[in-house]
C-alpha positions in Angstrom: -0.1 0.1 -0.2 0.9 3.4 -0.5 2.4 5.0 2.4 4.7 7.8 3.9 5.9 6.1 7.0 6.3 2.8 8.4 3.5 3.5 10.4 0.8 4.2 7.9 -0.8 2.0 5.3 -3.5 4.3 3.5 -2.3 7.8 2.9 -3.4 10.0 0.2 -6.3 10.1 -2.5 -8.5 6.8 -2.8 -11.7 7.5 -5.3 -14.6 5.6 -4.3 -15.3 4.2 -7.8 -18.6 4.2 -9.6 -20.2 1.1 -11.2 -20.8 1.9 -14.9 -23.6 0.3 -16.5 -24.8 -0.5 -20.1 -28.6 0.7 -21.4 -29.6 -2.9 -20.4 -28.4 -2.6 -17.0 -25.3 -4.7 -17.6 -21.9 -3.8 -16.0 -19.7 -2.0 -18.9 -16.6 -3.2 -18.0 -14.7 -1.3 -20.6 -15.9 2.0 -19.1 -14.9 0.8 -15.8 -11.2 -0.2 -16.8 -11.0 3.6 -18.4 -12.3 4.9 -15.3 -9.7 3.2 -13.4 -6.9 3.7 -15.8 -7.9 7.7 -15.9 -7.8 7.9 -12.1 -4.6 6.2 -11.8 -3.0 8.4 -14.5 -4.2 11.8 -12.6 -2.1 10.7 -9.9 -4.6 9.2 -7.1 -3.2 6.5 -4.4 -5.3 3.5 -4.8 -9.1 2.9 -5.9 -12.0 1.7 -3.9 -14.5 -0.5 -6.4 -17.7 -1.6 -4.9 -18.4 0.6 -1.9 -21.5 2.6 -1.7 -20.6 4.9 -4.7 -20.0 1.7 -6.7 -24.1 0.7 -6.1 -23.0 -2.5 -4.3 -26.3 -3.0 -2.6 -27.6 -3.6 -6.6 -25.1 -6.0 -7.9 -24.7 -9.9 -7.5 -21.9 -11.3 -5.6 -20.7 -12.4 -8.7 -20.6 -9.3 -10.4 -19.1 -7.8 -7.3 -16.1 -10.0 -7.8 -15.7 -9.4 -11.5 -15.8 -5.8 -10.9 -13.1 -5.9 -8.0 -11.0 -8.2 -10.8 -11.4 -6.0 -13.6 -10.1 -3.1 -11.4 -7.0 -5.1 -10.0 -6.1 -6.1 -13.8 -6.4 -2.6 -15.0 -4.1 -0.6 -12.6 -0.8 -0.9 -10.5 -1.9 1.4 -7.6 -3.4 -0.8 -4.6 -7.1 -1.7 -4.9 -9.2 -1.1 -1.6 -12.4 -3.4 -2.3 -15.6 -2.7 -0.8 -17.0 -6.2 1.0 -19.2 -5.3 3.6 -22.4 -6.3 4.5 -25.1 -6.3 7.2 -24.6 -10.4 7.2 -21.4 -11.2 8.7 -21.1 -14.5 6.5 -21.9 -12.9 3.7 -19.1 -9.7 4.3 -16.8 -12.8 5.3 -17.3 -14.5 2.0 -17.3 -11.3 0.0 -13.7 -10.4 1.5 -12.6 -14.0 1.0 -13.5 -13.8 -2.6 -11.8 -10.4 -2.9 -8.5 -11.2 -1.6 -8.5 -14.2 -4.0 -9.1 -11.6 -6.6 -5.9 -9.9 -5.9 -7.4 -6.8 -3.9 -4.7 -5.3 -1.8 -7.2 -4.4 1.4 -10.8 -4.0 1.9 -13.2 -1.5 2.9 -16.0 -2.7 5.4 -19.2 -0.8 6.0 -20.8 -1.3 9.5 -24.0 -3.9 9.1 -27.0 -1.8 8.1 -30.6 -2.3 8.7 -30.4 -4.7 11.5 -28.5 -2.3 13.9 -26.6 -4.2 15.9 -25.2 -3.1 19.5 -21.4 -2.2 19.8 -20.7 -5.5 20.8 -21.9 -7.0 17.9 -20.1 -4.4 15.7 -16.9 -5.0 17.1 -17.3 -9.3 17.1 -18.4 -8.5 13.2 -15.3 -6.7 12.3 -12.9 -9.1 14.3 -14.5 -12.3 12.9 -13.6 -10.9 9.3 -10.1 -9.7 10.3 -9.2 -13.0 11.8 -9.9 -15.1 9.0 -8.7 -13.0 6.0 -4.9 -11.2 6.0 -5.5 -8.2 4.3 -5.5 -4.7 5.9 -9.1 -3.6 6.6 -10.5 0.0 7.0 -13.5 -0.1 9.0 -16.2 2.0 7.7 -18.8 4.3 9.8 -21.5 6.1 7.8 -24.4 6.4 10.4 -26.5 8.0 7.8 -26.6 4.8 5.6 -26.5 2.0 8.8 -28.5 3.8 11.1 -25.9 2.7 13.8 -22.6 4.6 14.8 -19.3 3.2 15.7 -18.7 4.8 18.8 -14.9 5.7 19.4 -14.5 2.9 22.2 -15.2 0.3 19.9 -13.1 1.7 17.1 -10.2 1.9 19.3 -10.7 -1.5 20.3 -10.8 -2.8 16.9 -7.9 -0.6 15.8 -5.6 -3.3 18.1 -6.3 -6.1 15.9 -3.3 -6.4 13.7 -5.4 -6.5 10.3 -7.6 -3.8 11.0 -5.5 -0.6 9.8 -8.1 2.2 9.1 -11.1 3.8 9.7 -13.0 5.6 7.0 -14.9 8.6 8.8 -18.2 9.8 7.3 -20.4 10.3 10.7 -19.8 14.2 10.3 -18.9 14.5 14.0 -15.1 15.8 13.7 -15.1 15.9 17.6 -15.5 12.0 17.2 -13.1 11.6 14.8 -10.7 13.8 16.4 -11.0 11.6 19.4 -10.1 8.4 17.4 -7.2 9.9 15.5 -5.8 10.7 19.5 -6.4 7.6 21.0 -5.2 5.2 18.0 -1.6 7.1 17.8 0.1 4.5 19.2 -1.3 1.8 16.8 -0.7 1.1 12.9 -4.2 2.8 12.4 -4.9 5.5 9.8 -8.3 7.5 9.8 -9.3 8.5 6.4 -12.3 11.0 5.6 -15.2 9.8 3.7 -16.7 13.4 3.4 -15.0 15.4 0.7 -16.1 18.7 2.8 -14.3 17.3 6.0 -10.9 16.0 4.2 -9.3 19.4 5.3 -9.9 19.3 8.9 -9.6 15.6 9.4 -6.0 16.0 7.7 -5.2 18.9 10.0 -5.8 17.0 13.5 -3.7 13.6 12.0 -5.6 12.3 9.2 -4.0 10.8 6.4 -6.1 10.7 3.3 -9.6 10.3 2.0 -11.9 8.0 -0.1 -13.4 10.7 -2.0 -16.4 10.9 -4.3 -15.2 14.3 -5.7 -11.9 12.5 -7.0 -13.8 10.7 -9.6 -14.5 13.9 -11.4 -11.6 16.4 -10.3 -8.8 14.0 -9.2 -5.9 15.9 -9.7 -7.4 18.9 -7.5 -8.6 16.4 -4.6 -5.1 15.2 -4.9 -3.4 18.6 -4.8 -5.5 19.3 -1.8 -4.4 16.0 0.2 -0.7 16.8 -0.8 -0.5 20.1 0.3 -2.1 19.6 3.9 0.2 16.6 4.4 2.9 18.5 3.4 2.0 21.4 5.8 1.2 24.1 3.2 -2.0 24.8 4.7 -2.4 27.9 2.8 -2.5 25.8 -0.6 -4.7 23.5 1.1 -7.5 25.9 2.1 -7.1 27.4 -1.7 -8.2 23.8 -2.7 -10.5 22.9 -0.2 -12.4 26.6 -0.9 -12.2 26.0 -4.7 -13.4 22.5 -4.3 -16.4 23.2 -2.0 -19.0 24.0 -4.8 -18.2 20.5 -6.3 -18.2 18.9 -2.9 -21.9 20.4 -2.5 -23.0 19.6 -5.9 -22.5 16.1 -5.5 -24.8 15.3 -2.7 -27.8 17.3 -4.5 -29.3 14.0 -4.3 -28.5 10.4 -3.0 -24.6 9.5 -4.0 -23.7 8.3 -6.3 -26.5 9.9 -8.7 -24.8 13.4 -8.9 -21.4 11.9 -9.6 -22.6 9.8 -12.2 -24.1 12.4 -14.1 -21.0 14.9 -13.3 -18.9 12.1 -15.0 -21.2 11.5 -18.0 -21.4 15.3 -18.5 -17.5 15.2 -18.6 -17.4 12.1 -21.4 -16.6 9.5 -18.4 -19.5 7.2 -19.3 -23.2 7.6 -19.7 -24.6 8.2 -16.1 -26.7 5.1 -16.0 -27.9 3.8 -12.6 -29.3 0.9 -11.3 -33.1 0.9 -9.7 -33.8 2.0 -7.1 -31.9 4.8 -8.2 -33.3 7.4 -10.4 -31.3 9.9 -12.8 -30.6 13.5 -11.4 -33.6 15.5 -11.4 -33.2 18.2 -14.3 -33.2 21.2 -11.4 -29.9 19.8 -9.9 -28.7 18.9 -13.2 -28.4 22.7 -14.2 -27.0 23.5 -10.6 -24.1 20.5 -11.3 -23.0 21.5 -14.9 -22.7 25.0 -13.9 -20.2 23.7 -11.1 -18.5 21.6 -13.3 -18.1 24.5 -16.2 -16.6 26.7 -13.3 -12.9 24.6 -13.3 -10.3 25.1 -15.9 -8.6 21.7 -16.4 -5.2 21.6 -14.8 -2.3 20.3 -16.1 -2.9 16.8 -17.8 -6.2 17.2 -17.2 -9.1 17.5 -14.8 
């Protein structure tokens, strides 16, 4: 995995990839490989297929693994495969299959819908970490799961040798700061899962981001993270504010509806979604395209 010190596993920018679909709903593997290579060429540090942005909830298990295999084969940067589920045995099976497919690490969303207690969450993650010898990121996104991963639970999980990261998408910067503070003695990295919070999380010791916006503006997101990690906070703030309108526009409706529309507008795919997601509402499309038009290409493209 990309790292800047021996104590870091997950550093830099990891786009949360979209899964492109043909008009008949089948996966467009040619576009998937093109997207992966475009992002790699833009300088990202790794790729995350089959997370929430990848519409993992609407693909079959076989499709899930086929997407991971395609991305692994297309690029040389590390691939962090989304393999989470609200069913521990299912998440374990997907994790084992992803490891066999060549994934470098795993991203595991907390179990959703069944709302387990903290003990159940801890045991869920430990079951997978005990069985699969890959670095693993626990993913806290209460807006989708209905349950917060409490700091005490995360601190306990950080002691497991295979649990080496935390994707923070809960919106509570105080909680994120506490987790960073309390895991400083572990090989454990905290990554922003909300683009608008990447800079503040980096400022308190976070190591990078799993980013939706990086699908659209990978070079600018990389510039933000690189500047912050290098201590150039004037430059990082400049990028943060420059990207702010995009960060907001990409959540005008449910992710990944806006980001797929943005990629299609930029000529990267057709924006097709699988039901039950529907295409971006027209009034939001106008706003999104206005934001996209405001960005001049950086050297080498967006």
